[in-house]
KOLTORKE-721174 format. One record per residue (C-alpha): residue number from 0; chain; x, y, z. Coordinates in steps of 0.2 Angstrom, whole numbers, plus 5000, padded with zeros to 4 digits. Layout:
// residues N
{NUM,"A",{X,Y,Z}}
...
This chain:
// residues 484
{0,"A",{4395,5357,4640}}
{1,"A",{4382,5343,4642}}
{2,"A",{4367,5343,4631}}
{3,"A",{4354,5343,4645}}
{4,"A",{4363,5359,4653}}
{5,"A",{4364,5368,4636}}
{6,"A",{4345,5364,4633}}
{7,"A",{4341,5371,4650}}
{8,"A",{4351,5387,4647}}
{9,"A",{4343,5389,4630}}
{10,"A",{4325,5388,4638}}
{11,"A",{4331,5401,4651}}
{12,"A",{4338,5413,4638}}
{13,"A",{4323,5412,4627}}
{14,"A",{4312,5418,4642}}
{15,"A",{4324,5432,4647}}
{16,"A",{4335,5439,4633}}
{17,"A",{4325,5437,4617}}
{18,"A",{4320,5455,4612}}
{19,"A",{4335,5462,4620}}
{20,"A",{4349,5473,4611}}
{21,"A",{4367,5470,4613}}
{22,"A",{4374,5485,4621}}
{23,"A",{4393,5481,4624}}
{24,"A",{4404,5467,4618}}
{25,"A",{4420,5462,4627}}
{26,"A",{4433,5449,4626}}
{27,"A",{4442,5447,4643}}
{28,"A",{4451,5431,4638}}
{29,"A",{4456,5424,4622}}
{30,"A",{4442,5411,4622}}
{31,"A",{4429,5421,4633}}
{32,"A",{4416,5433,4626}}
{33,"A",{4404,5444,4637}}
{34,"A",{4389,5452,4629}}
{35,"A",{4380,5466,4639}}
{36,"A",{4362,5466,4635}}
{37,"A",{4347,5478,4638}}
{38,"A",{4329,5475,4636}}
{39,"A",{4312,5475,4643}}
{40,"A",{4317,5461,4656}}
{41,"A",{4331,5472,4662}}
{42,"A",{4350,5472,4659}}
{43,"A",{4360,5455,4658}}
{44,"A",{4377,5449,4654}}
{45,"A",{4379,5434,4643}}
{46,"A",{4395,5424,4646}}
{47,"A",{4401,5413,4631}}
{48,"A",{4416,5402,4635}}
{49,"A",{4424,5391,4622}}
{50,"A",{4439,5386,4633}}
{51,"A",{4442,5368,4630}}
{52,"A",{4442,5364,4649}}
{53,"A",{4428,5376,4653}}
{54,"A",{4415,5377,4638}}
{55,"A",{4399,5385,4644}}
{56,"A",{4386,5398,4640}}
{57,"A",{4374,5407,4653}}
{58,"A",{4370,5423,4661}}
{59,"A",{4382,5430,4673}}
{60,"A",{4384,5443,4687}}
{61,"A",{4403,5441,4687}}
{62,"A",{4415,5456,4684}}
{63,"A",{4428,5454,4671}}
{64,"A",{4443,5464,4667}}
{65,"A",{4446,5470,4649}}
{66,"A",{4463,5468,4641}}
{67,"A",{4474,5483,4636}}
{68,"A",{4467,5482,4619}}
{69,"A",{4452,5472,4612}}
{70,"A",{4457,5457,4601}}
{71,"A",{4452,5457,4583}}
{72,"A",{4437,5445,4585}}
{73,"A",{4430,5457,4598}}
{74,"A",{4432,5471,4586}}
{75,"A",{4423,5462,4573}}
{76,"A",{4409,5457,4584}}
{77,"A",{4407,5476,4589}}
{78,"A",{4407,5481,4571}}
{79,"A",{4393,5469,4566}}
{80,"A",{4383,5466,4582}}
{81,"A",{4383,5482,4593}}
{82,"A",{4365,5487,4595}}
{83,"A",{4359,5471,4587}}
{84,"A",{4342,5464,4593}}
{85,"A",{4341,5446,4598}}
{86,"A",{4326,5439,4589}}
{87,"A",{4327,5421,4592}}
{88,"A",{4337,5407,4601}}
{89,"A",{4337,5390,4594}}
{90,"A",{4345,5373,4597}}
{91,"A",{4347,5360,4583}}
{92,"A",{4339,5344,4588}}
{93,"A",{4351,5333,4599}}
{94,"A",{4365,5345,4596}}
{95,"A",{4376,5355,4608}}
{96,"A",{4374,5370,4598}}
{97,"A",{4365,5387,4601}}
{98,"A",{4360,5398,4587}}
{99,"A",{4357,5416,4592}}
{100,"A",{4348,5425,4578}}
{101,"A",{4350,5444,4577}}
{102,"A",{4343,5459,4567}}
{103,"A",{4356,5472,4564}}
{104,"A",{4356,5489,4555}}
{105,"A",{4369,5496,4543}}
{106,"A",{4377,5513,4542}}
{107,"A",{4362,5519,4531}}
{108,"A",{4349,5511,4542}}
{109,"A",{4346,5496,4532}}
{110,"A",{4341,5480,4541}}
{111,"A",{4349,5463,4540}}
{112,"A",{4350,5447,4549}}
{113,"A",{4365,5439,4557}}
{114,"A",{4368,5423,4567}}
{115,"A",{4379,5420,4581}}
{116,"A",{4382,5401,4582}}
{117,"A",{4389,5393,4598}}
{118,"A",{4397,5376,4596}}
{119,"A",{4399,5370,4614}}
{120,"A",{4407,5353,4611}}
{121,"A",{4423,5344,4606}}
{122,"A",{4441,5349,4607}}
{123,"A",{4438,5365,4597}}
{124,"A",{4422,5373,4603}}
{125,"A",{4419,5389,4593}}
{126,"A",{4409,5405,4591}}
{127,"A",{4404,5408,4573}}
{128,"A",{4396,5424,4565}}
{129,"A",{4387,5421,4549}}
{130,"A",{4376,5433,4538}}
{131,"A",{4358,5429,4533}}
{132,"A",{4364,5417,4520}}
{133,"A",{4374,5407,4532}}
{134,"A",{4391,5413,4525}}
{135,"A",{4404,5414,4538}}
{136,"A",{4410,5432,4542}}
{137,"A",{4422,5425,4555}}
{138,"A",{4425,5414,4569}}
{139,"A",{4435,5414,4585}}
{140,"A",{4444,5398,4580}}
{141,"A",{4447,5396,4561}}
{142,"A",{4448,5378,4555}}
{143,"A",{4457,5375,4539}}
{144,"A",{4451,5357,4537}}
{145,"A",{4468,5350,4534}}
{146,"A",{4464,5334,4542}}
{147,"A",{4453,5322,4532}}
{148,"A",{4435,5324,4536}}
{149,"A",{4437,5340,4546}}
{150,"A",{4424,5354,4543}}
{151,"A",{4432,5370,4536}}
{152,"A",{4427,5385,4546}}
{153,"A",{4434,5400,4537}}
{154,"A",{4428,5417,4532}}
{155,"A",{4418,5417,4516}}
{156,"A",{4413,5399,4517}}
{157,"A",{4396,5392,4519}}
{158,"A",{4393,5386,4537}}
{159,"A",{4390,5368,4539}}
{160,"A",{4383,5359,4555}}
{161,"A",{4394,5345,4562}}
{162,"A",{4389,5327,4560}}
{163,"A",{4374,5323,4571}}
{164,"A",{4376,5313,4588}}
{165,"A",{4371,5295,4589}}
{166,"A",{4353,5294,4592}}
{167,"A",{4354,5283,4607}}
{168,"A",{4366,5295,4615}}
{169,"A",{4355,5310,4611}}
{170,"A",{4339,5302,4618}}
{171,"A",{4348,5297,4634}}
{172,"A",{4354,5315,4636}}
{173,"A",{4337,5322,4632}}
{174,"A",{4329,5312,4646}}
{175,"A",{4340,5321,4659}}
{176,"A",{4335,5338,4654}}
{177,"A",{4328,5349,4668}}
{178,"A",{4318,5364,4667}}
{179,"A",{4328,5375,4678}}
{180,"A",{4323,5393,4676}}
{181,"A",{4339,5398,4686}}
{182,"A",{4351,5387,4678}}
{183,"A",{4362,5402,4674}}
{184,"A",{4363,5407,4692}}
{185,"A",{4369,5389,4696}}
{186,"A",{4382,5388,4683}}
{187,"A",{4388,5406,4687}}
{188,"A",{4390,5401,4705}}
{189,"A",{4398,5385,4701}}
{190,"A",{4410,5390,4687}}
{191,"A",{4413,5408,4685}}
{192,"A",{4423,5412,4701}}
{193,"A",{4432,5395,4700}}
{194,"A",{4435,5399,4681}}
{195,"A",{4442,5416,4685}}
{196,"A",{4454,5409,4698}}
{197,"A",{4459,5395,4686}}
{198,"A",{4462,5407,4671}}
{199,"A",{4472,5418,4683}}
{200,"A",{4482,5403,4689}}
{201,"A",{4486,5399,4671}}
{202,"A",{4492,5417,4668}}
{203,"A",{4503,5416,4683}}
{204,"A",{4510,5399,4680}}
{205,"A",{4523,5405,4667}}
{206,"A",{4529,5419,4678}}
{207,"A",{4530,5408,4693}}
{208,"A",{4540,5395,4683}}
{209,"A",{4552,5409,4678}}
{210,"A",{4555,5414,4695}}
{211,"A",{4556,5396,4702}}
{212,"A",{4570,5393,4688}}
{213,"A",{4578,5409,4694}}
{214,"A",{4577,5403,4712}}
{215,"A",{4586,5387,4708}}
{216,"A",{4600,5396,4698}}
{217,"A",{4603,5408,4713}}
{218,"A",{4603,5394,4725}}
{219,"A",{4616,5385,4715}}
{220,"A",{4627,5401,4713}}
{221,"A",{4625,5403,4732}}
{222,"A",{4630,5385,4736}}
{223,"A",{4646,5387,4725}}
{224,"A",{4650,5404,4733}}
{225,"A",{4649,5396,4751}}
{226,"A",{4660,5381,4745}}
{227,"A",{4673,5393,4739}}
{228,"A",{4672,5403,4755}}
{229,"A",{4675,5387,4765}}
{230,"A",{4691,5385,4755}}
{231,"A",{4698,5401,4761}}
{232,"A",{4697,5396,4779}}
{233,"A",{4715,5389,4778}}
{234,"A",{4722,5405,4771}}
{235,"A",{4732,5408,4788}}
{236,"A",{4742,5392,4785}}
{237,"A",{4750,5399,4769}}
{238,"A",{4755,5415,4779}}
{239,"A",{4763,5404,4792}}
{240,"A",{4772,5394,4779}}
{241,"A",{4779,5410,4772}}
{242,"A",{4785,5416,4790}}
{243,"A",{4793,5399,4794}}
{244,"A",{4803,5399,4777}}
{245,"A",{4809,5416,4780}}
{246,"A",{4814,5412,4798}}
{247,"A",{4823,5396,4792}}
{248,"A",{4831,5400,4776}}
{249,"A",{4848,5394,4782}}
{250,"A",{4841,5377,4783}}
{251,"A",{4836,5376,4765}}
{252,"A",{4847,5366,4753}}
{253,"A",{4848,5368,4734}}
{254,"A",{4838,5354,4725}}
{255,"A",{4827,5350,4741}}
{256,"A",{4808,5349,4739}}
{257,"A",{4803,5348,4757}}
{258,"A",{4808,5359,4772}}
{259,"A",{4806,5352,4789}}
{260,"A",{4806,5365,4803}}
{261,"A",{4800,5368,4821}}
{262,"A",{4783,5375,4820}}
{263,"A",{4782,5390,4832}}
{264,"A",{4764,5392,4828}}
{265,"A",{4760,5376,4836}}
{266,"A",{4753,5375,4854}}
{267,"A",{4769,5370,4862}}
{268,"A",{4781,5377,4849}}
{269,"A",{4791,5361,4846}}
{270,"A",{4780,5352,4833}}
{271,"A",{4788,5349,4816}}
{272,"A",{4780,5356,4800}}
{273,"A",{4784,5350,4783}}
{274,"A",{4783,5363,4770}}
{275,"A",{4783,5359,4751}}
{276,"A",{4796,5370,4742}}
{277,"A",{4800,5373,4724}}
{278,"A",{4818,5367,4721}}
{279,"A",{4820,5379,4706}}
{280,"A",{4816,5394,4716}}
{281,"A",{4826,5404,4729}}
{282,"A",{4822,5404,4747}}
{283,"A",{4814,5422,4745}}
{284,"A",{4804,5416,4730}}
{285,"A",{4797,5401,4740}}
{286,"A",{4792,5412,4754}}
{287,"A",{4784,5425,4742}}
{288,"A",{4774,5411,4734}}
{289,"A",{4766,5407,4750}}
{290,"A",{4763,5425,4755}}
{291,"A",{4754,5427,4738}}
{292,"A",{4743,5412,4741}}
{293,"A",{4738,5420,4758}}
{294,"A",{4734,5437,4750}}
{295,"A",{4724,5429,4736}}
{296,"A",{4713,5419,4748}}
{297,"A",{4711,5433,4760}}
{298,"A",{4705,5445,4746}}
{299,"A",{4694,5431,4739}}
{300,"A",{4686,5428,4756}}
{301,"A",{4681,5447,4757}}
{302,"A",{4674,5446,4740}}
{303,"A",{4665,5430,4742}}
{304,"A",{4658,5436,4759}}
{305,"A",{4651,5451,4750}}
{306,"A",{4644,5440,4735}}
{307,"A",{4636,5428,4748}}
{308,"A",{4627,5443,4757}}
{309,"A",{4621,5449,4740}}
{310,"A",{4615,5432,4734}}
{311,"A",{4606,5429,4750}}
{312,"A",{4597,5445,4748}}
{313,"A",{4593,5441,4730}}
{314,"A",{4586,5424,4735}}
{315,"A",{4575,5431,4749}}
{316,"A",{4568,5444,4736}}
{317,"A",{4565,5430,4723}}
{318,"A",{4556,5420,4737}}
{319,"A",{4545,5435,4742}}
{320,"A",{4540,5437,4723}}
{321,"A",{4535,5419,4722}}
{322,"A",{4525,5421,4738}}
{323,"A",{4516,5436,4731}}
{324,"A",{4512,5427,4714}}
{325,"A",{4502,5414,4724}}
{326,"A",{4491,5429,4730}}
{327,"A",{4488,5437,4713}}
{328,"A",{4469,5439,4711}}
{329,"A",{4467,5450,4695}}
{330,"A",{4476,5457,4680}}
{331,"A",{4481,5473,4689}}
{332,"A",{4491,5464,4702}}
{333,"A",{4499,5452,4689}}
{334,"A",{4504,5468,4679}}
{335,"A",{4511,5476,4695}}
{336,"A",{4523,5461,4698}}
{337,"A",{4528,5460,4679}}
{338,"A",{4533,5478,4679}}
{339,"A",{4543,5476,4695}}
{340,"A",{4552,5461,4688}}
{341,"A",{4555,5471,4672}}
{342,"A",{4563,5485,4683}}
{343,"A",{4574,5473,4692}}
{344,"A",{4579,5464,4676}}
{345,"A",{4572,5447,4680}}
{346,"A",{4561,5446,4665}}
{347,"A",{4564,5454,4648}}
{348,"A",{4553,5468,4640}}
{349,"A",{4544,5462,4625}}
{350,"A",{4546,5473,4610}}
{351,"A",{4530,5482,4605}}
{352,"A",{4526,5490,4588}}
{353,"A",{4520,5508,4588}}
{354,"A",{4502,5504,4587}}
{355,"A",{4503,5492,4602}}
{356,"A",{4513,5505,4612}}
{357,"A",{4500,5518,4609}}
{358,"A",{4486,5507,4615}}
{359,"A",{4496,5501,4630}}
{360,"A",{4489,5508,4647}}
{361,"A",{4499,5508,4663}}
{362,"A",{4489,5498,4676}}
{363,"A",{4493,5500,4694}}
{364,"A",{4483,5491,4708}}
{365,"A",{4480,5499,4725}}
{366,"A",{4484,5492,4742}}
{367,"A",{4471,5481,4750}}
{368,"A",{4461,5491,4762}}
{369,"A",{4451,5485,4778}}
{370,"A",{4440,5497,4787}}
{371,"A",{4438,5493,4806}}
{372,"A",{4422,5498,4815}}
{373,"A",{4432,5511,4825}}
{374,"A",{4436,5521,4810}}
{375,"A",{4454,5514,4808}}
{376,"A",{4460,5509,4791}}
{377,"A",{4472,5495,4788}}
{378,"A",{4482,5495,4772}}
{379,"A",{4491,5479,4764}}
{380,"A",{4504,5479,4751}}
{381,"A",{4501,5467,4737}}
{382,"A",{4519,5467,4730}}
{383,"A",{4537,5473,4734}}
{384,"A",{4535,5489,4724}}
{385,"A",{4518,5493,4733}}
{386,"A",{4526,5488,4750}}
{387,"A",{4539,5502,4747}}
{388,"A",{4526,5514,4741}}
{389,"A",{4515,5510,4756}}
{390,"A",{4528,5511,4769}}
{391,"A",{4538,5526,4763}}
{392,"A",{4526,5537,4754}}
{393,"A",{4508,5533,4759}}
{394,"A",{4511,5530,4778}}
{395,"A",{4515,5544,4790}}
{396,"A",{4529,5542,4802}}
{397,"A",{4517,5540,4817}}
{398,"A",{4507,5526,4808}}
{399,"A",{4510,5508,4814}}
{400,"A",{4519,5496,4803}}
{401,"A",{4518,5477,4804}}
{402,"A",{4526,5462,4796}}
{403,"A",{4528,5444,4799}}
{404,"A",{4544,5440,4808}}
{405,"A",{4557,5432,4797}}
{406,"A",{4543,5426,4785}}
{407,"A",{4539,5433,4768}}
{408,"A",{4524,5443,4768}}
{409,"A",{4516,5460,4765}}
{410,"A",{4519,5477,4773}}
{411,"A",{4504,5481,4783}}
{412,"A",{4500,5499,4789}}
{413,"A",{4488,5504,4803}}
{414,"A",{4481,5522,4799}}
{415,"A",{4475,5529,4815}}
{416,"A",{4477,5548,4813}}
{417,"A",{4492,5549,4824}}
{418,"A",{4485,5540,4839}}
{419,"A",{4493,5524,4845}}
{420,"A",{4482,5509,4841}}
{421,"A",{4474,5499,4855}}
{422,"A",{4479,5481,4857}}
{423,"A",{4463,5475,4849}}
{424,"A",{4467,5485,4833}}
{425,"A",{4485,5479,4833}}
{426,"A",{4480,5461,4835}}
{427,"A",{4468,5462,4820}}
{428,"A",{4481,5470,4809}}
{429,"A",{4493,5457,4814}}
{430,"A",{4481,5443,4810}}
{431,"A",{4479,5451,4793}}
{432,"A",{4498,5453,4791}}
{433,"A",{4499,5434,4795}}
{434,"A",{4486,5430,4782}}
{435,"A",{4495,5439,4768}}
{436,"A",{4511,5430,4771}}
{437,"A",{4519,5413,4767}}
{438,"A",{4513,5407,4784}}
{439,"A",{4494,5410,4781}}
{440,"A",{4490,5392,4784}}
{441,"A",{4499,5391,4801}}
{442,"A",{4490,5391,4818}}
{443,"A",{4502,5403,4826}}
{444,"A",{4513,5416,4817}}
{445,"A",{4524,5429,4825}}
{446,"A",{4521,5447,4818}}
{447,"A",{4532,5462,4822}}
{448,"A",{4525,5479,4824}}
{449,"A",{4533,5496,4826}}
{450,"A",{4531,5514,4821}}
{451,"A",{4534,5518,4803}}
{452,"A",{4548,5530,4808}}
{453,"A",{4558,5515,4814}}
{454,"A",{4558,5507,4797}}
{455,"A",{4572,5511,4785}}
{456,"A",{4577,5505,4768}}
{457,"A",{4595,5500,4765}}
{458,"A",{4604,5509,4752}}
{459,"A",{4604,5500,4735}}
{460,"A",{4592,5486,4742}}
{461,"A",{4579,5477,4731}}
{462,"A",{4561,5482,4732}}
{463,"A",{4552,5477,4748}}
{464,"A",{4568,5475,4758}}
{465,"A",{4568,5485,4775}}
{466,"A",{4576,5485,4792}}
{467,"A",{4567,5490,4807}}
{468,"A",{4571,5493,4826}}
{469,"A",{4561,5496,4842}}
{470,"A",{4548,5483,4838}}
{471,"A",{4537,5472,4848}}
{472,"A",{4530,5455,4843}}
{473,"A",{4513,5447,4844}}
{474,"A",{4508,5429,4841}}
{475,"A",{4492,5427,4831}}
{476,"A",{4482,5416,4820}}
{477,"A",{4481,5421,4801}}
{478,"A",{4463,5429,4798}}
{479,"A",{4455,5442,4788}}
{480,"A",{4439,5451,4789}}
{481,"A",{4428,5461,4777}}
{482,"A",{4437,5471,4764}}
{483,"A",{4432,5488,4757}}
């Protein structure tokens, strides 16, 4: 975080949160702390990010999701700082450091001072909690000081400030300081939403990479199956050779390796066919060998056909999951897809100890809901499991069902209380279906719609897979309105 910005934030925080008490402490991300404050000036949330690519501190109005269980550093801050009063905020001269001085009370009511030091610079920005003597209680990044000249930041050690900036650089930075009383609002607007999206993108990247790798594996398997399938096209040739040998056994001579006969399978019946034969086998054995090859290829063709159908369905499912990963907006949606992939066996379940299992909460997101002015509700599935639940459990048989035609996308339901939706409502729902699909950036997208009673799930099919009949198609431009 730039020195001038940090100084502006410090000035704003001094005017707004000094005198406030820390009400709640949360750690939504590994390197993100949120302090909920209450005081005479009102309620505030202080965001402290020590992400190396997103280092900042400011007031925020953003909504952040808590992890299943609070990290250890969060628990430590709660132990020492819950209900602590902020008595001062200082910034060492020319340093990208904020020191938040706090007055806390112990279990017996005794008062003591603590300091939360925010180092907002370098490759290892840090949050450090010290006691009134400057002894480190703990820090979000412990630094052992193995490298020569590196400060040690470990519990029990005396906190030492980093080496000062070059004076010329510092003076140049100071000259750019602006007295912006709403600097937090600017930073919050500029970084918080983008930061949340970036953190979610990073969280999704490993899952996306796993599924991309799986997609390539299935594509290679499907290609090999199709190649083998093509090899079975000539199966009838071997049956014909067996028939021709059987019909011309009297022409075969001992020790010969080639039998030349009239090919009654040719178009004119007079073409000659050369058939390789094993001189060590009898006429019957040679004929049986060709019949066996025919039967083997015939059976292989049937097996390969079933395998190809299964692989194509698997590939379509994987592509649908990859498309859904691009639309993940929060932890609940990410957890939904993870659970689905655990159920289908595409990712392995991590082993949890007893304590972790007891703390683990099942998170399940809800379908996206749009409320139209005429009272109609439109529901959108966020993942394959939710698509199945939406179509076959939440929707009624008389609701309208929509899906992009031959394009990966969400199941969309129009809930109109049993009435047939008008054309305007269907068109709006189709626009939403197109938006929540792989074709969201296209100008015109075909969307099929039919009653839910016409939608069926094939036996044994993967999540999200359906077949439907008696449908109509509308061409729309992807678009969404306001959500609930």
